[in-house]
C-alpha positions in Angstrom: -22.3 34.6 -8.2 -18.6 35.6 -7.5 -15.9 34.4 -9.8 -14.7 32.2 -6.9 -18.2 30.6 -6.6 -18.3 30.0 -10.4 -15.0 28.2 -10.3 -16.1 26.1 -7.4 -19.4 25.3 -9.3 -17.4 24.3 -12.4 -15.1 22.1 -10.3 -18.1 20.3 -8.9 -18.5 18.7 -12.3 -15.1 17.0 -12.0 -15.6 13.4 -10.9 -13.0 11.4 -9.0 -12.6 8.4 -11.3 -12.4 5.8 -8.5 -14.8 7.1 -5.9 -17.3 8.3 -8.5 -18.1 11.5 -6.7 -17.3 15.0 -7.5 -14.1 16.5 -6.0 -16.0 19.4 -4.4 -18.4 17.3 -2.4 -15.5 15.1 -1.4 -13.8 18.3 0.0 -10.8 17.7 -2.2 -10.7 21.3 -3.3 -9.2 23.6 -0.7 -8.0 27.3 -0.4 -9.5 28.5 -3.6 -8.6 32.1 -4.6 -8.9 34.0 -7.9 -6.6 36.8 -8.8 -5.4 38.4 -12.0 -7.1 35.7 -14.1 -5.5 32.9 -12.2 -7.5 30.4 -10.0 -5.3 29.0 -7.4 -6.4 26.0 -5.2 -5.2 22.8 -3.6 -6.4 19.4 -4.5 -6.2 17.0 -1.5 -5.7 13.5 -2.8 -6.6 10.4 -0.8 -3.0 9.2 -1.1 0.4 10.8 -2.0 0.8 7.9 -4.4 -2.2 8.8 -6.4 -1.8 7.8 -10.1 -4.5 10.2 -11.3 -2.9 13.7 -10.9 -2.7 14.2 -14.7 -6.4 13.1 -15.0 -7.4 15.7 -12.4 -5.3 18.4 -14.0 -6.9 17.7 -17.4 -10.4 17.6 -16.1 -10.1 20.7 -14.0 -8.8 22.7 -16.9 -11.5 21.4 -19.1 -14.2 22.3 -16.5 -13.1 25.8 -15.8 -11.1 27.3 -18.7 -13.5 28.7 -21.3 -16.5 28.3 -19.0 -15.7 30.8 -16.2 -15.3 34.4 -17.4 -12.2 36.0 -16.2 -10.2 32.9 -15.5 -7.4 32.3 -17.9 -5.2 29.8 -16.0 -5.3 27.3 -13.1 -2.5 27.0 -10.5 -3.1 23.7 -8.8 -1.2 22.6 -5.7 -1.2 19.1 -4.5 -1.6 17.6 -1.0 -2.7 14.2 0.4 -4.5 12.8 3.4 -4.8 9.1 3.6 -8.1 7.9 5.0 -7.7 6.7 8.6 -9.2 3.4 9.9 -10.6 4.1 13.3 -10.4 0.5 14.3 -6.6 0.6 14.5 -6.7 3.0 17.5 -9.5 1.0 19.2 -7.8 -2.4 18.8 -4.1 -1.6 18.7 -3.5 2.0 19.8 -0.9 2.3 17.1 -0.2 5.4 15.0 -1.0 4.1 11.6 -3.8 4.8 9.1 -4.1 1.5 7.3 -2.8 -2.0 7.4 -2.2 -4.0 4.2 -1.4 -7.7 4.3 0.8 -9.3 1.6 -0.1 -12.9 1.2 0.5 -15.9 -1.0 -0.8 -19.5 -1.3 2.7 -21.0 -1.4 6.3 -20.1 -0.8 8.8 -19.1 -3.4 6.6 -16.8 -5.4 8.4 -13.6 -4.4 5.9 -12.4 -1.8 8.6 -10.7 0.4 10.1 -9.2 -2.7 6.8 -7.6 -3.5 6.3 -6.4 0.0 9.7 -4.7 0.3 9.6 -3.1 -3.1 6.0 -2.0 -2.5 6.9 -0.4 0.8 9.9 1.4 -0.7 8.0 2.5 -3.7 5.2 4.1 -1.6 7.9 6.0 0.3 9.4 7.2 -3.0 5.9 8.6 -3.8 5.7 10.5 -0.6 4.0 8.2 1.8 5.1 7.3 5.4 5.4 3.5 5.5 6.1 0.7 8.0 7.0 -2.9 7.2 6.4 -5.8 9.6 8.0 -9.1 8.8 5.2 -11.4 10.1 7.0 -14.5 8.8 8.1 -15.0 12.4 9.7 -18.4 11.9 11.6 -17.6 8.7 12.3 -13.9 8.6 14.1 -12.5 5.5 12.9 -8.9 5.3 16.1 -7.7 7.1 18.3 -9.1 4.4 16.1 -7.8 1.6 16.1 -4.3 3.1 19.9 -4.4 3.7 19.5 -4.7 7.5 21.0 -8.1 8.2 23.0 -7.0 11.2 20.5 -4.5 12.6 19.4 -4.6 16.3 16.5 -2.4 17.5 17.1 0.0 20.4 14.7 0.0 23.3 13.5 3.4 24.5 10.8 3.9 27.2 10.0 0.1 27.0 9.4 0.2 23.3 11.5 -1.1 20.5 12.6 1.5 17.9 12.0 0.3 14.3 15.0 0.2 12.1 14.8 2.5 9.0 16.0 1.5 5.6 15.2 3.3 2.3 12.8 5.5 4.2 10.8 2.5 5.5 10.4 1.7 9.2 11.0 -2.0 9.6 10.5 -4.6 12.4 11.3 -8.3 12.2 12.3 -11.3 14.4 15.3 -11.3 12.2 16.6 -8.4 14.3 16.1 -10.3 17.6 17.9 -13.7 16.9 21.1 -14.9 15.5 20.8 -16.1 11.8 21.8 -19.6 12.8 19.2 -20.0 15.6 15.9 -21.7 14.7 12.6 -20.0 15.7 10.4 -22.6 17.3 6.9 -21.4 18.2 3.3 -22.7 18.4 0.3 -20.8 17.2 -0.5 -18.7 20.3 3.2 -17.6 20.5 3.0 -16.5 16.8 -0.1 -14.5 17.5 1.6 -12.8 20.5 4.7 -12.0 18.6 2.8 -10.3 15.8 0.7 -8.3 18.2 3.9 -7.1 20.0 5.2 -5.8 16.6 2.2 -3.5 16.5 1.9 -2.5 20.2 5.5 -2.6 21.5 7.2 -0.8 18.7 7.6 3.0 18.6 6.2 3.6 15.2 6.0 7.0 13.7 2.6 8.3 12.3 2.3 6.0 9.2 0.1 6.2 6.2 0.5 2.5 5.4 1.7 -0.5 7.4 2.7 -3.3 5.1 2.7 -6.8 6.7 4.6 -9.5 5.0 2.8 -12.7 5.9 4.2 -16.3 5.8 2.8 -18.3 2.9 -0.3 -20.4 3.1 -3.3 -20.3 5.3 -1.9 -21.3 8.6 -1.7 -19.7 12.1 0.0 -16.4 11.3 -2.3 -15.4 8.4 -5.3 -16.4 10.3 -4.2 -14.6 13.5 -3.6 -11.4 11.6 -6.8 -11.5 9.6 -8.9 -12.4 12.7 -7.3 -10.1 15.2 -6.1 -7.0 13.4 -8.1 -4.3 11.4 -6.8 -4.9 7.9 -7.6 -2.5 5.1 -7.2 -5.5 2.8 -4.9 -8.2 1.5 -2.8 -8.4 -1.7 -2.4 -11.9 -3.2 0.9 -12.6 -4.8 1.3 -15.5 -7.3 3.5 -16.8 -10.1 1.8 -17.2 -13.5 1.7 -21.0 -13.7 -1.4 -22.9 -12.7 0.0 -24.8 -9.7 0.9 -21.4 -8.0 -2.4 -19.9 -9.0 -4.4 -22.8 -7.4 -2.6 -22.2 -4.1 -3.2 -18.4 -4.4 -6.9 -19.2 -5.0 -7.0 -20.8 -1.5 -5.3 -17.8 0.1 -7.9 -15.5 -1.5 -10.7 -17.7 -0.4 -9.4 -17.6 3.2 -9.6 -13.8 3.3 -13.1 -13.9 1.8 -14.1 -16.3 4.6 -12.7 -13.9 7.1 -14.4 -10.9 5.6 -11.1 -9.2 4.7 -11.2 -7.3 1.3 -8.9 -8.7 -1.3 -7.3 -5.6 -2.7 -6.1 -7.4 -5.8 -3.7 -9.8 -7.3 0.0 -9.4 -8.3 1.6 -11.7 -10.9 5.2 -12.0 -10.0 8.1 -13.7 -12.0 6.2 -13.4 -15.3 8.0 -14.2 -18.5 9.1 -17.0 -20.8 10.2 -19.4 -17.9 6.9 -19.3 -15.9 4.7 -17.9 -18.6 2.2 -15.1 -18.1 -1.5 -14.6 -17.4 -2.2 -16.8 -14.4 -2.5 -13.9 -12.0 -4.7 -12.0 -14.3 -7.0 -15.0 -14.7 -7.1 -15.4 -10.9 -8.2 -11.8 -10.5 -11.0 -12.3 -13.0 -12.1 -15.5 -11.4 -12.3 -13.8 -7.9 -13.7 -10.6 -9.3 -10.9 -8.4 -7.9 -8.5 -6.0 -9.6 -5.4 -7.2 -11.3 -2.8 -4.9 -9.7 0.1 -5.6 -12.0 2.7 -7.9 -13.5 6.4 -8.0 -12.4 8.8 -9.7 -14.9 11.1 -12.5 -13.9 14.5 -10.7 -13.9 17.9 -11.4 -12.3 18.2 -7.8 -11.0 15.1 -8.4 -8.8 16.7 -11.4 -7.2 20.0 -9.6 -6.8 18.3 -6.6 -5.2 16.8 -8.9 -2.6 20.0 -10.7 -1.9 22.0 -7.5 -1.4 19.3 -5.3 0.2 19.0 -3.0 -2.8 15.3 -2.9 -3.8 15.1 -2.7 -7.6 12.3 -0.1 -7.5 15.0 2.4 -6.2 18.3 1.1 -7.4 17.2 0.1 -10.9 14.1 2.2 -11.3 14.4 2.5 -15.0 14.3 -1.3 -15.7 11.0 -3.1 -16.5 10.9 -4.6 -13.0 11.6 -1.3 -11.3 8.9 0.4 -13.3 6.4 -2.4 -12.6 6.9 -2.0 -8.9 6.5 1.8 -9.1 3.2 1.4 -11.0 2.1 -1.3 -8.5 2.5 1.1 -5.6 0.2 3.6 -7.3 -2.4 0.9 -8.0 -2.3 -0.4 -4.4 -2.6 3.1 -2.9 -5.5 3.9 -5.1 -7.2 0.6 -4.3 -6.7 1.1 -0.5 -8.3 4.5 -0.7 -11.4 3.2 -2.5 -11.8 0.3 -0.1 -11.2 2.4 3.0 -13.7 5.1 2.0 -16.4 2.5 1.6 -16.1 1.6 5.2 -18.3 3.2 7.9 -15.5 3.0 10.5 -13.0 5.1 8.4 -12.4 8.8 8.8 -12.9 10.0 5.2 -11.1 12.9 3.5 -14.1 15.1 3.6 -14.1 15.5 7.4 -10.3 15.6 7.9 -9.3 19.0 9.2 
């Protein structure tokens, strides 16, 4: 066997920790060359926000160095191709690879804060991200993204999303005056959400984050029943009354056959306590994605359109949101690659 073949054989023993398959059969190893004792290749991850780069680096070095004669060093480059959900093109004809719903059982748990910081954090990690404010009647994403006075342009009969912190955003908050009430019945809500997918000139996005209104009413039901969701994230506060409401939200997605990607515990700390979100995740048998501490800078960031994950990244809350983005991206990849109607990484060109 050639040295190149031996390196590839050695790399076939490296297992992707979340997909539980080797990185060669997953076609994650590309453009391998060996020259002057250096094996150079690209590892194509399933998300630019992958939290496992150091794991891959360590395992690849362990598999090759000392086992393949003539190879003294690895030079690994990194690329990413997010799995694509074919259903999106069939149902929506929208240029996005996956749709993630952010849900909660009740209001006031910081769901929109999680949605905005998650979207921005994914951009910071290299992903292309959109954010839809599906709380049609009470939109607050524009303020939280620093876009309170924004108005979308219309080009070729499509609204142009407004960009903030690298995220493409659309909300009814851009379309009405702040002092005007939004009064809609269920069918109108459904139509408005669909228009945000089909009548907006989105770029080619890796992730579309959809901030749902709280509860299990018309908007969450419409989205879950009518749109191809990669999955839903449940946001809760730690205390039991919030967790019981979040439990109903999780049960709704189970009934609708939408994967629950995991649970986020927000506003954790002395005031509300800790542990309720983690207990909910255990009860539902889903991952606990992370815990965000109760902190004044998170609230201030939302009030002034300065997401804490960017503007105070070195604080505990900022670090928590950054880690949350990695966990969510990894979880989406795992769930997506288990679907038969998803274009997996091993057949992307």
